[in-house]
C-alpha positions as CSV (number, residue, x, y, z in Angstrom):
1,M,-152.2,-196.4,29.5
2,R,-150.7,-194.2,26.8
3,T,-152.2,-190.7,26.6
4,L,-152.5,-190.0,22.9
5,R,-152.7,-186.6,21.3
6,S,-153.6,-185.5,17.7
7,I,-151.7,-183.2,15.4
8,L,-153.0,-179.7,15.4
9,L,-155.3,-178.9,12.5
10,A,-154.1,-175.4,12.1
11,G,-150.5,-176.6,11.7
12,T,-151.5,-178.9,8.9
13,M,-153.2,-176.0,7.1
14,L,-150.1,-173.8,7.3
15,L,-147.6,-176.5,6.5
16,A,-149.6,-177.6,3.5
17,T,-149.3,-174.1,2.0
18,P,-145.6,-173.5,1.2
19,M,-146.4,-170.2,-0.6
20,F,-147.7,-168.9,2.8
21,F,-144.1,-168.2,3.8
22,S,-142.8,-167.0,0.5
23,S,-143.9,-163.4,1.0
24,C,-142.2,-163.3,4.4
25,E,-138.6,-164.2,3.3
26,E,-136.0,-161.6,4.2
27,E,-133.1,-160.9,1.9
28,G,-129.5,-161.6,2.8
29,S,-127.6,-164.7,3.7
30,L,-127.4,-165.9,7.3
31,I,-124.7,-167.7,9.1
32,K,-125.7,-171.3,9.8
33,F,-127.5,-171.3,13.1
34,K,-125.8,-174.3,14.6
35,T,-122.2,-173.8,15.2
36,E,-120.2,-176.9,16.0
37,V,-117.0,-176.3,17.9
38,Q,-114.5,-179.1,18.6
39,V,-113.3,-177.3,21.7
40,V,-109.7,-178.2,22.0
41,N,-108.7,-180.1,18.9
42,D,-109.1,-177.6,16.1
43,F,-107.2,-174.3,16.4
44,N,-109.3,-172.5,13.8
45,D,-112.6,-173.6,15.4
46,V,-111.4,-172.3,18.8
47,V,-110.4,-168.9,17.2
48,K,-113.8,-168.7,15.6
49,A,-115.6,-169.5,18.9
50,I,-113.6,-166.6,20.5
51,N,-114.4,-164.3,17.7
52,D,-118.1,-165.1,17.9
53,G,-118.0,-164.3,21.6
54,K,-118.7,-167.8,22.9
55,L,-115.7,-168.1,25.3
56,S,-114.5,-165.9,28.1
57,S,-110.9,-164.7,28.0
58,E,-109.8,-167.3,30.5
59,Q,-111.6,-170.1,28.5
60,A,-110.2,-168.8,25.3
61,I,-106.6,-168.8,26.4
62,A,-106.8,-172.2,28.0
63,Q,-108.4,-173.8,24.9
64,L,-106.0,-172.0,22.5
65,V,-103.0,-173.4,24.5
66,T,-104.4,-176.9,24.1
67,A,-105.3,-176.3,20.4
68,I,-101.8,-175.0,19.6
69,D,-100.2,-177.9,21.4
70,N,-102.4,-180.3,19.3
71,I,-101.5,-178.8,15.9
72,K,-99.9,-181.5,13.9
73,G,-96.6,-180.9,12.2
74,D,-93.4,-178.9,13.0
75,Q,-93.0,-175.4,14.4
76,N,-93.6,-174.0,10.9
77,A,-97.1,-175.5,11.0
78,K,-97.8,-173.9,14.3
79,L,-96.5,-170.5,13.2
80,Q,-98.6,-170.7,10.0
81,A,-101.8,-171.3,11.9
82,I,-101.1,-168.6,14.4
83,T,-100.0,-166.1,11.7
84,D,-103.2,-166.8,9.7
85,A,-105.3,-166.0,12.8
86,L,-103.3,-162.8,13.5
87,N,-103.6,-161.6,9.8
88,N,-107.3,-162.4,9.5
89,K,-109.0,-159.0,9.2
90,N,-112.3,-160.5,10.4
91,N,-110.8,-161.4,13.8
92,T,-111.3,-158.9,16.5
93,L,-108.5,-157.3,18.5
94,D,-109.6,-159.3,21.5
95,T,-109.3,-162.5,19.5
96,K,-105.8,-161.7,18.3
97,L,-104.7,-160.8,21.8
98,N,-106.0,-164.1,23.0
99,V,-104.1,-165.9,20.2
100,I,-100.9,-164.0,21.3
101,A,-101.5,-165.1,25.0
102,G,-102.1,-168.7,24.0
103,T,-99.0,-168.7,21.9
104,M,-96.9,-167.4,24.8
105,K,-98.3,-169.9,27.3
106,S,-97.9,-172.9,25.0
107,L,-95.2,-175.3,26.1
108,S,-94.9,-176.9,22.7
109,T,-94.2,-173.7,20.9
110,E,-90.5,-172.9,20.8
111,M,-89.1,-169.5,21.4
112,P,-88.2,-168.7,17.8
113,T,-91.8,-169.4,16.8
114,K,-93.1,-167.2,19.7
115,I,-90.7,-164.4,18.5
116,D,-91.9,-164.7,14.9
117,A,-95.6,-164.7,16.0
118,L,-95.3,-161.5,18.0
119,A,-93.3,-159.8,15.3
120,K,-96.0,-160.7,12.8
121,A,-98.7,-159.4,15.2
122,V,-96.9,-156.1,15.6
123,E,-96.6,-155.7,11.8
124,N,-100.3,-156.0,11.4
125,M,-101.5,-153.7,14.2
126,P,-102.8,-150.5,12.6
127,E,-102.8,-148.3,15.7
128,Y,-100.4,-147.6,18.5
129,Y,-102.6,-148.7,21.3
130,E,-103.1,-152.0,19.6
131,V,-99.3,-152.5,19.4
132,L,-99.1,-151.6,23.1
133,K,-101.8,-154.3,23.9
134,A,-99.9,-156.9,21.8
135,V,-96.6,-156.3,23.6
136,E,-98.3,-156.2,27.0
137,T,-100.2,-159.4,26.3
138,A,-96.9,-161.1,25.2
139,I,-95.0,-160.0,28.3
140,V,-97.5,-160.9,30.9
141,N,-98.3,-164.3,29.5
142,I,-94.8,-165.7,28.9
143,N,-92.7,-167.2,31.6
144,P,-90.8,-164.4,33.4
145,N,-87.5,-166.1,32.7
146,E,-88.2,-165.8,29.0
147,Q,-89.4,-162.2,28.9
148,L,-86.1,-160.7,28.0
149,K,-85.3,-163.4,25.4
150,L,-88.7,-162.8,23.7
151,L,-88.3,-159.0,23.5
152,E,-84.7,-159.0,22.4
153,G,-85.6,-161.6,19.8
154,V,-88.4,-159.6,18.4
155,L,-86.3,-156.5,18.3
156,D,-83.6,-158.3,16.4
157,K,-86.2,-159.8,14.1
158,Y,-88.3,-156.6,13.6
159,F,-85.3,-154.3,13.0
160,S,-83.4,-156.6,10.6
161,D,-82.5,-155.1,7.2
162,E,-85.3,-157.1,5.6
163,L,-88.0,-155.5,7.6
164,K,-86.2,-152.2,8.0
165,Y,-86.0,-151.3,4.3
166,P,-88.7,-153.3,2.4
167,D,-89.3,-152.0,-1.2
168,D,-93.1,-152.3,-0.9
169,D,-93.7,-150.9,2.6
170,P,-93.1,-147.2,3.1
171,L,-94.6,-147.3,6.6
172,S,-92.0,-149.7,7.9
173,F,-90.1,-147.0,9.8
174,K,-93.3,-145.9,11.5
175,G,-94.2,-149.4,12.4
176,K,-90.7,-149.8,13.9
177,I,-91.2,-146.8,16.1
178,Y,-94.6,-148.1,17.2
179,Y,-93.0,-151.4,18.4
180,C,-89.9,-149.8,19.9
181,I,-91.9,-147.3,22.0
182,A,-94.5,-149.9,23.0
183,E,-91.7,-152.2,24.2
184,I,-90.2,-149.4,26.3
185,E,-93.5,-148.4,27.8
186,D,-94.7,-151.9,28.6
187,T,-91.3,-153.1,29.7
188,M,-91.4,-150.5,32.5
189,R,-94.8,-151.8,33.7
190,Y,-94.8,-155.5,33.1
191,M,-91.3,-157.1,33.0
192,T,-90.5,-159.0,36.2
193,Y,-86.8,-158.8,36.7
194,K,-85.1,-155.4,37.1
195,D,-81.9,-156.2,35.3
196,D,-83.8,-157.6,32.4
197,K,-86.0,-154.5,32.4
198,F,-82.9,-152.2,32.0
199,R,-81.4,-154.4,29.3
200,A,-84.6,-154.5,27.3
201,I,-85.2,-150.7,27.4
202,R,-81.6,-150.0,26.5
203,K,-81.8,-152.4,23.5
204,A,-85.0,-150.7,22.3
205,I,-83.4,-147.3,22.7
206,E,-80.4,-148.3,20.7
207,A,-82.5,-149.8,18.0
208,L,-84.1,-146.4,17.4
209,A,-81.0,-144.3,17.7
210,G,-79.8,-142.7,14.6
211,E,-83.0,-143.3,12.6
212,N,-84.4,-139.8,13.1
213,A,-82.6,-136.7,14.3
214,K,-85.5,-135.3,16.2
215,L,-85.8,-138.5,18.3
216,D,-82.1,-138.8,19.1
217,G,-81.9,-136.1,21.9
218,I,-84.9,-137.7,23.7
219,L,-83.5,-141.2,23.3
220,D,-80.1,-140.0,24.7
221,N,-81.7,-138.5,27.8
222,M,-83.7,-141.6,28.3
223,K,-80.6,-143.8,28.1
224,K,-78.8,-141.6,30.6
225,I,-81.7,-142.0,33.1
226,V,-81.7,-145.8,32.7
227,E,-78.0,-145.8,33.4
228,A,-78.5,-143.6,36.5
229,I,-81.2,-145.8,37.9
230,Q,-79.0,-148.9,37.3
231,A,-76.0,-147.2,39.0
232,G,-78.1,-146.2,42.0
233,N,-77.6,-142.5,41.3
234,T,-81.3,-141.9,40.8
235,S,-84.2,-143.6,42.7
236,E,-86.3,-146.0,40.7
237,K,-89.5,-144.1,41.4
238,E,-88.1,-140.8,40.2
239,G,-86.3,-142.4,37.3
240,W,-89.3,-144.2,35.9
241,A,-91.4,-141.1,36.3
242,E,-88.9,-139.1,34.2
243,I,-88.7,-141.9,31.6
244,A,-92.5,-141.8,31.3
245,K,-92.3,-138.1,30.6
246,L,-89.7,-138.7,27.9
247,L,-91.8,-141.4,26.4
248,A,-94.7,-138.9,26.0
249,Q,-92.2,-136.6,24.2
250,L,-90.9,-139.4,22.1
251,K,-94.4,-140.3,20.9
252,T,-95.2,-136.7,20.1
253,A,-91.9,-136.3,18.2
254,A,-92.4,-139.5,16.4
255,G,-95.9,-138.5,15.3
256,I,-97.6,-141.6,16.6
257,G,-100.7,-142.0,18.6
258,G,-102.2,-138.7,17.4
259,S,-104.8,-137.4,19.7
260,T,-104.6,-140.6,21.8
261,D,-101.6,-138.9,23.5
262,K,-103.9,-136.2,24.7
263,V,-106.5,-138.5,26.2
264,E,-105.9,-140.3,29.5
265,Y,-107.8,-143.5,29.6
266,V,-108.5,-146.5,31.9
267,D,-108.4,-150.1,30.8
268,L,-111.0,-151.8,33.0
269,G,-110.3,-155.2,31.6
270,L,-113.7,-155.4,29.9
271,P,-114.3,-158.4,27.5
272,S,-114.7,-156.0,24.6
273,G,-111.3,-154.4,25.1
274,N,-112.9,-150.9,25.3
275,L,-110.8,-148.1,26.8
276,W,-112.7,-145.4,28.7
277,A,-111.5,-141.9,28.9
278,K,-110.8,-140.6,32.4
279,C,-112.6,-137.4,31.8
280,N,-115.6,-136.1,30.0
281,L,-115.1,-134.4,26.7
282,G,-113.7,-130.9,27.3
283,A,-112.8,-131.6,30.9
284,S,-109.3,-131.7,32.4
285,S,-110.0,-133.7,35.5
286,P,-112.4,-136.7,36.2
287,E,-114.7,-134.6,38.4
288,A,-115.0,-131.7,35.9
289,Y,-118.3,-131.6,34.0
290,G,-116.6,-130.8,30.7
291,D,-118.4,-129.3,27.7
292,Y,-122.1,-129.9,26.9
293,Y,-123.2,-131.0,23.5
294,A,-126.6,-131.3,21.7
295,W,-127.0,-134.6,20.0
296,G,-125.7,-134.4,16.5
297,E,-123.6,-131.3,17.1
298,V,-119.9,-131.1,17.4
299,E,-119.4,-127.8,19.2
300,P,-120.6,-126.6,22.7
301,K,-122.6,-123.4,22.9
302,Q,-124.1,-120.9,25.3
303,E,-127.8,-121.9,25.0
304,Y,-129.4,-125.2,24.1
305,T,-132.7,-124.7,22.4
306,K,-134.7,-126.3,19.7
307,S,-134.5,-123.3,17.4
308,N,-130.7,-123.1,17.5
309,H,-130.1,-126.9,16.9
310,K,-128.0,-127.6,13.9
311,W,-130.5,-130.0,12.4
312,Y,-133.8,-128.2,13.2
313,K,-135.9,-126.2,10.8
314,D,-139.3,-124.9,11.8
315,G,-142.0,-126.6,9.8
316,A,-139.9,-129.5,8.5
317,P,-141.3,-133.0,8.7
318,S,-140.2,-135.3,11.6
319,Q,-140.9,-132.7,14.2
320,G,-138.7,-130.2,12.5
321,F,-135.5,-132.3,12.3
322,T,-133.8,-132.3,8.9
323,K,-131.4,-135.2,9.6
324,Y,-131.6,-138.4,11.6
325,N,-135.4,-138.4,11.0
326,N,-138.1,-140.7,9.7
327,E,-137.4,-139.6,6.2
328,D,-133.7,-140.6,6.0
329,G,-134.1,-143.4,8.6
330,K,-130.7,-142.6,10.1
331,L,-130.4,-143.7,13.7
332,T,-126.7,-143.6,14.5
333,L,-124.4,-140.6,14.5
334,E,-122.3,-140.3,11.4
335,D,-118.6,-139.4,11.9
336,E,-119.1,-135.8,10.9
337,D,-121.7,-135.3,13.6
338,D,-119.9,-137.2,16.4
339,A,-118.3,-134.6,18.7
340,V,-115.8,-137.1,20.1
341,I,-114.6,-138.2,16.6
342,Q,-114.3,-134.6,15.5
343,K,-112.5,-133.4,18.6
344,L,-110.2,-136.4,19.4
345,G,-110.1,-138.7,16.3
346,N,-107.8,-141.7,16.2
347,G,-110.4,-144.2,17.3
348,W,-112.1,-142.3,20.0
349,R,-115.9,-142.1,19.6
350,T,-119.2,-141.5,21.4
351,P,-120.2,-144.7,23.2
352,T,-123.0,-147.0,22.0
353,L,-125.8,-148.3,24.3
354,A,-123.9,-151.6,24.3
355,D,-120.7,-149.9,25.5
356,F,-122.6,-148.4,28.5
357,R,-124.3,-151.7,29.3
358,E,-121.0,-153.5,29.4
359,L,-119.5,-150.7,31.6
360,T,-122.3,-151.1,34.1
361,N,-122.7,-154.9,33.9
362,Q,-122.8,-156.1,37.5
363,K,-120.8,-159.2,36.5
364,L,-117.9,-157.0,35.4
365,T,-118.1,-153.8,37.5
366,T,-119.3,-152.3,40.7
367,I,-121.0,-148.9,40.8
368,K,-120.9,-146.6,43.8
369,K,-122.3,-143.1,44.3
370,T,-119.6,-141.0,45.9
371,T,-117.8,-137.6,45.7
372,L,-114.5,-136.7,44.1
373,N,-112.9,-133.4,45.3
374,G,-116.4,-132.4,46.5
375,V,-118.2,-133.3,43.3
376,A,-121.0,-135.9,43.4
377,G,-120.8,-138.7,40.9
378,Y,-120.5,-142.4,40.3
379,Q,-117.4,-144.5,40.6
380,I,-117.3,-147.5,38.3
381,T,-114.7,-150.1,39.4
382,S,-113.6,-153.2,37.5
383,K,-114.0,-156.5,39.2
384,R,-111.2,-157.9,37.1
385,N,-108.4,-155.4,37.7
386,K,-109.9,-153.0,40.4
387,K,-109.3,-150.0,38.2
388,S,-112.0,-147.4,38.1
389,I,-113.4,-144.3,36.4
390,F,-115.5,-141.5,37.8
391,I,-118.5,-139.9,36.1
392,P,-119.6,-136.6,37.6
393,C,-123.2,-135.6,38.1
394,A,-123.1,-133.0,35.4
395,G,-126.9,-132.8,34.8
396,F,-128.0,-131.3,31.5
397,K,-128.8,-127.9,30.0
398,Q,-131.9,-126.4,28.6
399,D,-131.8,-122.7,27.7
400,K,-129.0,-122.3,30.3
401,P,-125.7,-120.4,30.1
402,Q,-122.5,-122.4,29.8
403,T,-121.8,-122.5,33.6
404,R,-124.0,-124.8,35.6
405,E,-124.2,-125.9,39.3
406,I,-126.0,-129.1,40.1
407,S,-128.1,-129.2,43.2
408,S,-128.3,-132.2,45.5
409,S,-131.9,-132.7,44.5
410,E,-131.0,-133.3,40.9
411,E,-127.7,-135.2,41.2
412,V,-127.7,-137.1,37.9
413,A,-125.0,-138.1,35.5
414,I,-126.2,-138.2,31.9
415,C,-123.9,-139.3,29.2
416,M,-124.6,-139.1,25.5
417,T,-124.8,-142.2,23.3
418,N,-124.5,-142.3,19.5
419,V,-128.1,-143.5,18.7
420,R,-131.4,-141.6,18.5
421,C,-134.8,-143.0,19.5
422,I,-136.9,-144.5,16.8
423,D,-140.1,-143.4,15.0
424,Y,-142.3,-141.0,16.8
425,K,-139.6,-140.3,19.3
426,V,-137.4,-138.8,16.6
427,F,-137.2,-135.7,18.9
428,N,-135.2,-137.7,21.4
429,A,-131.9,-139.5,21.5
430,W,-130.7,-142.2,23.8
431,S,-128.4,-141.2,26.6
432,F,-127.3,-143.2,29.6
433,A,-128.3,-142.0,33.1
434,F,-126.8,-142.6,36.5
435,Q,-129.2,-141.5,39.2
436,D,-129.7,-143.4,42.5
437,D,-131.2,-146.7,41.6
438,R,-131.7,-145.8,37.9
439,I,-128.7,-146.8,35.9
440,A,-129.9,-147.4,32.4
441,R,-130.6,-145.9,29.0
442,Y,-132.6,-142.7,29.1
443,G,-134.4,-140.8,26.3
444,K,-133.2,-137.2,26.2
445,R,-134.3,-134.3,24.0
446,R,-131.8,-133.9,21.1
447,P,-131.5,-130.1,21.6
448,D,-130.5,-130.4,25.3
449,G,-126.8,-130.1,26.2
450,I,-125.4,-133.2,27.9
451,S,-121.9,-134.4,28.7
452,V,-120.0,-137.0,26.7
453,R,-117.6,-139.6,27.9
454,P,-115.3,-140.8,25.1
455,V,-114.6,-144.5,24.6
456,K,-112.1,-146.3,22.3
457,G,-112.2,-149.9,21.2
458,P,-114.0,-152.4,19.1
459,G,-117.2,-152.5,21.2
460,V,-119.1,-155.4,22.6
461,P,-119.0,-158.3,20.1
462,V,-122.3,-159.7,18.7
463,P,-122.3,-163.3,17.4
464,N,-123.3,-163.5,13.8
465,N,-126.5,-165.4,14.6
466,C,-127.7,-162.8,17.1
467,V,-129.0,-159.2,17.1
468,D,-128.4,-156.5,19.7
469,L,-131.8,-154.7,20.2
470,G,-130.5,-152.2,22.6
471,L,-132.2,-153.8,25.6
472,N,-131.3,-152.6,29.1
473,S,-130.4,-156.1,30.1
474,G,-127.8,-156.5,27.3
475,L,-129.5,-159.7,26.3
476,L,-128.9,-160.6,22.6
477,W,-131.7,-162.4,20.6
478,A,-131.1,-165.0,18.0
479,K,-132.1,-164.1,14.4
480,C,-133.8,-167.4,13.9
481,N,-135.7,-170.1,15.7
482,M,-133.8,-173.3,16.6
483,G,-133.3,-175.6,13.7
484,T,-133.5,-173.1,10.8
485,T,-131.3,-170.5,9.2
486,K,-134.3,-168.5,7.9
487,P,-136.0,-165.9,10.1
488,T,-139.5,-166.7,8.7
489,E,-139.4,-170.4,9.2
490,P,-140.7,-172.1,12.4
491,G,-137.7,-174.4,13.0
492,D,-137.7,-177.4,15.2
493,Y,-140.0,-178.3,18.1
494,Y,-138.9,-179.3,21.6
495,A,-140.7,-180.6,24.7
496,W,-140.0,-178.5,27.7
497,G,-136.8,-179.6,29.4
498,E,-135.7,-181.9,26.6
499,T,-132.6,-181.1,24.5
500,S,-133.4,-183.0,21.2
501,T,-136.3,-183.1,18.8
502,K,-138.6,-186.1,18.4
503,K,-140.9,-187.6,15.7
504,E,-143.7,-188.0,18.3
505,Y,-144.6,-186.1,21.4
506,Y,-146.2,-188.5,23.8
507,S,-146.4,-188.3,27.6
508,D,-144.9,-191.8,27.8
509,N,-141.7,-190.7,25.9
510,Y,-141.2,-187.5,27.8
511,K,-137.8,-187.4,29.5
512,H,-139.0,-186.2,32.9
513,Y,-141.8,-188.9,33.4
514,N,-141.2,-192.3,34.9
515,A,-143.2,-195.4,33.9
516,K,-146.0,-194.3,36.3
517,F,-146.1,-190.8,34.7
518,E,-144.7,-189.3,37.8
519,L,-142.5,-186.2,37.3
520,L,-138.8,-186.9,38.0
521,K,-137.7,-183.2,38.0
522,Y,-139.2,-179.7,38.2
523,N,-141.8,-181.0,40.6
524,E,-143.2,-180.3,44.1
525,K,-140.4,-182.1,45.7
526,D,-137.4,-180.3,44.2
527,G,-139.1,-176.9,43.9
528,K,-137.3,-176.1,40.7
529,E,-139.2,-173.6,38.5
530,V,-136.7,-172.6,35.8
531,L,-134.8,-174.8,33.4
532,E,-131.3,-175.7,34.3
533,L,-128.7,-175.6,31.6
534,E,-128.4,-179.3,31.4
535,D,-132.1,-179.4,30.3
536,D,-131.9,-176.3,28.0
537,A,-132.1,-177.2,24.3
538,A,-130.5,-173.9,23.2
539,N,-127.5,-174.4,25.5
540,A,-127.1,-178.0,24.4
541,Y,-127.4,-177.1,20.7
542,L,-125.5,-173.8,20.5
543,G,-123.1,-173.9,23.4
544,V,-121.8,-171.5,26.1
545,G,-123.8,-168.3,26.5
546,Y,-127.0,-169.5,24.8
547,R,-130.2,-170.5,26.5
548,I,-134.0,-170.5,26.3
549,P,-135.4,-167.2,27.2
550,T,-137.3,-166.8,30.5
551,K,-140.7,-165.2,30.9
552,E,-138.9,-162.2,32.2
553,D,-136.8,-162.0,29.1
554,W,-139.9,-162.1,26.9
555,E,-141.5,-159.4,29.1
556,E,-138.6,-157.1,28.5
557,L,-139.0,-157.7,24.8
558,L,-142.7,-156.9,25.0
559,E,-142.2,-153.8,27.1
560,D,-139.1,-152.3,25.5
561,C,-139.7,-153.0,21.9
562,K,-142.1,-152.0,19.1
563,W,-144.2,-155.0,17.9
564,E,-145.6,-154.8,14.4
565,A,-147.9,-157.6,13.1
566,V,-147.4,-158.6,9.5
567,T,-150.6,-160.2,8.2
568,T,-151.6,-162.2,5.2
569,T,-154.6,-164.0,3.8
570,L,-154.6,-167.7,3.2
571,S,-155.9,-169.0,-0.1
572,E,-159.6,-169.6,-0.3
573,I,-159.1,-173.3,-0.7
574,V,-157.3,-173.5,2.6
575,D,-159.4,-171.0,4.4
576,P,-162.8,-170.2,2.8
577,S,-163.5,-167.6,5.5
578,Q,-160.6,-165.5,4.2
579,K,-159.5,-164.4,7.7
580,K,-156.3,-162.5,8.1
581,V,-153.4,-164.6,9.5
582,I,-150.5,-163.2,11.5
583,A,-147.6,-164.3,9.3
584,R,-145.0,-162.9,11.7
585,W,-144.2,-160.2,14.2
586,K,-141.5,-157.7,13.5
587,V,-139.9,-156.7,16.9
588,T,-137.8,-153.5,16.8
589,G,-135.6,-152.6,19.7
590,P,-134.7,-149.2,21.2
591,N,-131.6,-149.0,19.0
592,G,-133.6,-149.6,15.8
593,N,-132.4,-153.2,15.2
594,S,-135.1,-155.8,14.8
595,I,-135.9,-159.6,14.8
596,V,-138.8,-161.5,13.2
597,L,-140.9,-164.0,15.1
598,P,-142.7,-166.2,12.5
599,T,-145.9,-168.1,12.8
600,T,-145.6,-171.8,13.7
601,S,-147.8,-174.9,13.6
602,G,-148.9,-174.2,17.1
603,F,-147.6,-177.1,19.2
604,R,-146.9,-180.7,18.4
605,A,-148.7,-183.4,20.4
606,D,-149.8,-186.8,19.0
607,G,-152.9,-188.8,19.8
608,F,-156.3,-188.3,21.3
609,F,-157.7,-185.8,23.9
610,V,-156.0,-182.8,22.4
611,Q,-158.4,-179.9,21.6
612,P,-157.7,-177.9,18.4
613,D,-155.9,-174.7,19.4
614,Y,-155.3,-172.0,16.8
615,N,-152.6,-170.3,18.8
616,I,-148.9,-169.8,18.1
617,Y,-146.5,-170.8,20.9
618,Y,-142.9,-169.9,21.8
619,T,-141.4,-171.7,24.8
620,T,-140.0,-170.1,27.9
621,A,-137.7,-171.5,30.5
622,N,-140.3,-171.2,33.2
623,L,-142.6,-173.7,34.8
624,C,-146.1,-172.5,35.3
625,P,-146.6,-171.6,39.0
626,A,-148.5,-174.4,40.7
627,E,-150.9,-172.0,42.4
628,L,-152.3,-171.0,39.0
629,L,-153.2,-174.6,38.0
630,S,-155.7,-177.2,39.0
631,D,-154.5,-180.0,41.2
632,K,-154.2,-182.5,38.2
633,D,-152.1,-180.0,36.2
634,K,-149.8,-178.8,39.0
635,Y,-146.1,-179.0,37.7
636,Q,-147.4,-180.5,34.5
637,K,-147.4,-177.2,32.5
638,A,-144.8,-174.6,31.4
639,I,-145.3,-171.0,30.4
640,A,-145.2,-170.1,26.7
641,L,-145.5,-166.8,24.8
642,T,-148.6,-167.1,22.6
643,W,-150.7,-165.2,20.1
644,P,-153.7,-166.2,17.9
645,M,-153.0,-167.5,14.4
646,F,-155.9,-165.4,13.1
647,A,-155.6,-161.7,13.6
648,K,-158.0,-160.2,16.2
649,E,-158.3,-156.5,15.6
650,T,-159.8,-154.0,18.0
651,S,-161.0,-150.5,16.9
652,S,-158.8,-148.7,19.4
653,E,-155.5,-150.5,19.6
654,G,-155.2,-152.7,16.5
655,I,-154.0,-156.3,16.7
656,E,-153.5,-157.6,20.2
657,E,-149.9,-158.2,21.2
658,P,-148.7,-161.6,22.4
659,S,-149.4,-162.8,25.9
660,F,-148.5,-165.7,28.1
661,K,-150.3,-169.0,28.5
662,S,-149.6,-172.4,30.1
663,I,-149.0,-175.5,28.0
664,Y,-148.2,-179.1,28.8
665,R,-144.5,-179.8,29.2
666,D,-144.5,-182.8,26.9
667,F,-145.9,-180.8,23.9
668,G,-143.4,-179.8,21.2
669,V,-142.9,-176.0,21.0
670,V,-140.5,-173.9,19.0
671,V,-137.5,-172.2,20.6
672,R,-136.1,-168.7,20.0
673,P,-132.7,-168.7,21.8
674,V,-131.0,-165.8,23.5
675,F,-127.3,-165.1,24.1
676,D,-126.6,-163.8,27.6
677,L,-122.8,-164.0,28.0
678,Y,-122.6,-160.2,28.0
679,S,-125.9,-159.5,29.6
680,N,-126.5,-158.1,33.0
681,K,-128.5,-161.0,34.2
C-alpha cells in the first residue's frame, strides 16, 4: 500500500509570501549555476570547462585534441578558433598552455597552422616565463620528428619583416628577444634529437644577431660553444653548462625577466601553474632561514614588537592597528605592503592560503620531515614530476635579535600568507605551519617576524559558481543551491540518492525501493554509507569535481567559519505570533569570503502520516548510521544539516547554530554543492 505524505505547512507559509525573500537578495549577477558542456564536440565549451577548473590537464588536452579535430571547415577555421582562445584575456595561462598542447597533438592540424598558432601565442604572452612555458609546451607535445620544423617555422614567421617592424607595436623587438631566448633555453632541455637541437639553437642565435650591439658578443660566444660541442671539441655537459651561463647573461643584457632572473624556482607541475621559489625571501640557499618580516611590513628589522609595528598606534581602534582592521575591512595585503612584491616584483608575491593548500595537497605532493645540510625542515615533492622544494624550520621571532637558532623542541616552519584573520582576530594574520602532524593554516600575531616563501603564478582557479572560504581542506562551496542562480532562493529538491527532481516525493516512486519497499542499495547487505558519484545529484547536474557535501564537509564549515543568522519577521497575516524567522545564515570563512544558506520549505513529502516539522534541511551524502535508528528505520534515513525555521535565542549564546538530524531518504531536500577537484580530500 502506498505510504502517503503531506506537504509541509511551514513551506506553504513561506512560499506564499514572495516578499519574504526580497530583503535577502544580494547584489551582483551570478553565472548560471548549471553549466552544460558538450565534452568533445564544441571547442569553445571545452576551453570554458578547462578555464572553470572542471578538467584535469590530461583530460583537457585529450578533449581539446578531439574538439580541434572536430572543428568544421579548413585549416583557417581551426586557426581562428585556436587563436581566439589564446587571445582571450579571460582565459588563464594554464588554459592557454592546454590549448597549445592540444594543437600540437592534433593530427588534423597541419604544420603551418601549428606554426601560426604558436607564433600568435608568443605574441600575446606578457611575461618571459609565460613565453618559456609556451615554447616548452609546444616542444614536448609535438611529435619529436616535427620539433625542428615547428621551431624553425615559428622563427621564420615571428622574425619576418611584417612582425619585425610593425608601425603600431614598439615592443616587437622585446617580444622577439623573449621568443628567441625562450627557444634557446627550452631547446636545450626538451628537444629530442641532438642534431636538431644544434640547428635550432644556431638559427635562434642568428635571428638575434645584429639587432643589438650589447647582445652580439654574448651571441657570438654562444655560437662558438655550439660549434665546439657539435665538433666534439667540448663535452656536451660542459658545453650546455656554459651556454646556460651565457643565456643568463643574455637575459640580463636584453633587459627581460627583471627580478625573475634573480629568483631560482621549481615548477612542481601543479594544476595552477604556480612556480615556487627555491629559497625563503632573503636567503641564498634552500636551507637558510632568510629574512623575517612582520605581516604588512616590507623590511626586516632587529626586534619584532607590537609597539614598533608599522601599522600599530597605541589607543587606536581595532586593537591598535591602523590598517587592515575592522574599520577599513581590508583582509589581503596590498602590493605596497607585500614584501615579496616590493623586493622581487615581476609577478612574485606572498602566497595565499589556497597556494599553500595546493602545495600540500596529498593528491599532488608528498611531504617529508628531513634535514638539508644539517638544517631541519620539510621536503615537498611533486607526485607529477618528482621535483621538490625544501622549507626550513625557521621558527618565528618575538622581541629577538636578527640571528636565531631553532631548538629541536620547537622545529616548526612557519610561512607568511597574504591574508589576515577576520573580525576580533584583527591582531592575527594567517600563516601556514609545518610541524610534525600539523600542516595547515595557523593564526600568527601580526607583529611577529616570520619567513616568507615567494610564489609566482596565477594561483588556484576557482569556478565562477563557487567560493574559496579558506578552509584547510581546500574544498570550494557553491554560491547557490542546486536549481537556482540566486543565493537567497531555496532551489530544487532531491530525494537522497536520486539525480533528478520530481513533482511528488512518495516512497513508491523512490529510486532505491523495489515493489516490496525493500532497499536496493545503501542497505545492510552492501554496507554502503556514503553516496557514490553515480547517485550524486550535484555530480550529475554540474559535472566533474562537483558533489553533495558529506557530514564531515558540513562539520568543517561549522567549526572553521563564522555563522551569522539573518532574521526577519513574517507579516501578521501569515504569522500572527510575529516570531522571528531565520531568513538565511551568512557563513564567513577564515579568509573573509562568505556564502549564504537561505531558508527553505523544509522537506518535500506528499501524503499522510507526515508530522509538521518547522525545520530547515540541507542534505548530506551520508546515510544515518544504523545503530542510531530503530529497527524499522535502519538504512531508511540519511543525515541532513538542520536548523529551526523560527529563531530560538538563548541569553548567553544567541541563536543556536545548525546541527544534524536524520530524515527519510525519499523526502525531497535541497542541495548545496561543493567542488573538490582541488581539495585535499
